[in-house]
N, C-alpha and C positions, 0 to 999 in steps of 0.2 A: 504494500500500500504506500502510496506517495503522500507525504505529509509536509507541512510547513511548520518548523519549530518556532514557538513564540517566546520560549525561555531557553536558556542554555541547559543542555542535558549532558552530563559527563559521559564520555565515550561515544556520543552520537553526533553532537554538533552544537552550534551557537544559534542564537535567535536570528531568524530570517533565513536560515538554511533550508533547502528543500532536500529531503532525504527519503530513501525507501526503507521501510521497516516491515516486519511481519504484521499481518492483519490484527492478530490478537494483542500484540504489544501496543499498537496504536489505539485500537478500540477499547481495551480494558485498562490501560495505564496512562498513556500520553494525553489523549484527547480529554478524558474525564477530569484529569487533574489540571488542565489548562496549559500543559507544556507544549501542545501542538494543536494544529487544526488541519482538517482534511484539505488536500490540495485540490483546487479548482482553478479554472481560467480566471474567474473573478478574484480568487484569493491570491493569485499571482501579483495583482496590483498592490496588495497589502504587504508583500515581501519588502518592497522598497521602503515603505514607512517603518516597518519593524527594524530594518537595517539602519535607517537614520537614527532611530531612538537608541539602538544599541551603540552606535558610534558616539553619541552624546554621553552615555553612561560609562563607556569603556575607557580604560587607561590606554592612551594611544601608543606610547613607546616603552621599550624595556627600561630605559633610564628612569622614566616616571615611576614605573612599577618597582624598580629597585629602591627608589627614594621612599615610596610608601612602605615597602617591605622593611627598610631600616627603622622607620618610625614605629611600625607595629611591633617589631621584635624587641624594641627598647621600652615597651609600654607595660605597665603593671595594671592588668585588668582585674577588677574585683566586682563580683556580681552577688548581691544579696537577695536571697529568696527564702520563702517559707520552707521549713524542714521539720521532720519529726525528730523524736529523741534519738533514734538509732542512726541519724545522719542521712536518711533517705528523704528526698525532696517530695513535696506534694506536686506531682506532675513532673515536668522535665524542663531543662533549659533549651530554648529554641535559638536558631540562628538570629532571629530578630532581637531577642534579649541580648545576645552577644554584641550585635551591631550597635545597639543603643548604649551598652556598657563601654564599648570602645570610644564612642563619641563623648560620653560622660567623663572618661579618663583623659580627655584631651587629645585623642587620636584622630586620624583622618576619617572621613565619611567612607564607609564600606557598605557595599550592596549586600543585603542579607542572603541573596541567592548565590553569592560567591563564597560564603562561609561553609566549610565542610567539617562535619563532626564525624569522627570515626565510628563511635557508638553514641547513643543518646546519653546525655549527661543527666543522671538521676540521683547522684550522691554529692555530698559536700566534699570539699577538698580541691586539689589542683588537677586540672585537666589540660591536655594538649588540643589546640584548635588550629586548623589550617585554613588559610584564605587564598583562593586562586585569584591573583591580581591580573595576570596576563597569561597567555598560552604557555609561556616558558618560565614564569616567575610565580612562586607560591611562598607565602610567609607563614611560618609556624611560630606560635607564641602560646604562653600559658594563661589560663583563665582560672582564677581562684573563686570558687563558689563558697560563700559563707552564709550562715543562718541569719535571717532578718530578725 
């Protein structure tokens, strides 16, 4: 099935790319979650608009990405959230929570869709987080989750 990606999907492509995927993957995962839309002749016109929006959000050069990477890696990010007595969180920490904590700590604006969590953060303590800044540049830094 031919689809148009509306968001970046790891291992598949970036927003505005037209890709071929298996029918079930598109119907059951990508389209319902809003990561893609079915390819049509009319939808082809939307591709250019999606690419322009991506270009505005995207870090253009590797030098800019390395600069943002150095700022992120030197940052102490603390996130306070509600937790039980055993150190387990009520819910989990989302990429949106991490993006707002980075901004609150004085860091750069980071798109929540670029934040990659290895496993869901559901406990207190220090956790490693990766941010994909550019196709060739990823920043890894620590996030400390403390009880509110």
